[in-house]
N, C-alpha and C positions, 0 to 999 in steps of 0.2 A: 517065154522068150519072144523077142520081137521078130516079126516077119519082114526081113529085109527085101523080099521079093514082091510084097503086096503092091499091086498097081493102083489101088484105090487112093484117092486123096485123103479121105477121112474114114474112120470106122468106129463102131461102137465096141468098147472094151469093158470087161467086167473087172472091177477093182479088187485087188487082193487085200488081205487084212492089214498089211503094212500101209497101203494107201489110205485105207479107211481110218486107221489110227492117226495118220498124219493130218487128215482133214479135221479131226477132232482137236488135236494138239494146236493146230493153227487157228482154231476158233471158228471154223466155218459151220460146224454142227455141234450140238450139245453132247451127243454120244454117237457111237458107231451105228446103232440102230436107226438114228435119224439121218445118217449120211446116205447120199446116193450110192447105189451099188454098181452103177455103170456110168460111163462117161464117153464123150465123143473125143477121139484122139486123131491127130494128124499122123499119117503114116511116115515111115522113114524116107521112102522115095520122094514123098511130097516135100518134106523138110529140105532134103538135099537139092531140090529144084530151086531153092532160094539163091539169089546171087550172093547175098551176105547173110550169115547166121550170127546172131548175137544172143547169148544165153547168160542170164543173171542167176547165180546160184549162191544164195546166202544161207547161213546157219549151219551149225555143227551136224545136224541130222543128214546133211548131204556130203559129209566128209568122205565116207566110204565110196560114194558114187564118183566124186571128183578124183580120188586116188585111182580108182579103177579105170576111169575114162582116160587118164593120162598115162597109166602104166601097163594096161593090158592091151593085147592085140585086139583087133576088131573082132567082136563076137556079139551074137544076138542076145546073150544074157545080160549085157550091159549096152543098150542101144547108143549111149553117148560116145562109145568108142568109134562109132561110124563117122563122127565129126572129123576124124583123122583123114578121111578120104575126100574132104571138101577143101577147096582152095581159099575160102575166106570165112573163117570161123573165129569169133572172139568169145571167150568165156570169162565173165567177171565173177570172181570169188571174193568172199570176205576172209578174214583171218581164220574164222571158225570152219568154214567149208573147205579151206585148203590146209587145215591143221594136220592131216595125216600124210601130206606130201613132204618129201625132203626137199632141201634147197636146190639140189641138182635137177630134180624132176621139174620143179617150178621154173627154173632158169631155162630149161629146154623149150618151154612153151611160152616164155615171156615175150 
């Protein structure tokens, strides 16, 4: 879960198996063993300090995350739900990443 109260701007995070597999699928590494196990991540509080947030979310692998971000209440298991608390957020999806959302949900956020 994301730490919504973390005051640091950036932190080192350990990547889970899903993240490691995604890096391999996207062609960044030959296999999971070759992938970096940790990364530097911007904290939620730091992201929310931005005047404008623009997020580009392509590909079907992100469809669950997009659906959750648009339909779930703000919760730390899906950090993108926190975007609902910001005044100027634009999320660009393609057909694949928005494929699990119904037309009514998409219309609410258009």
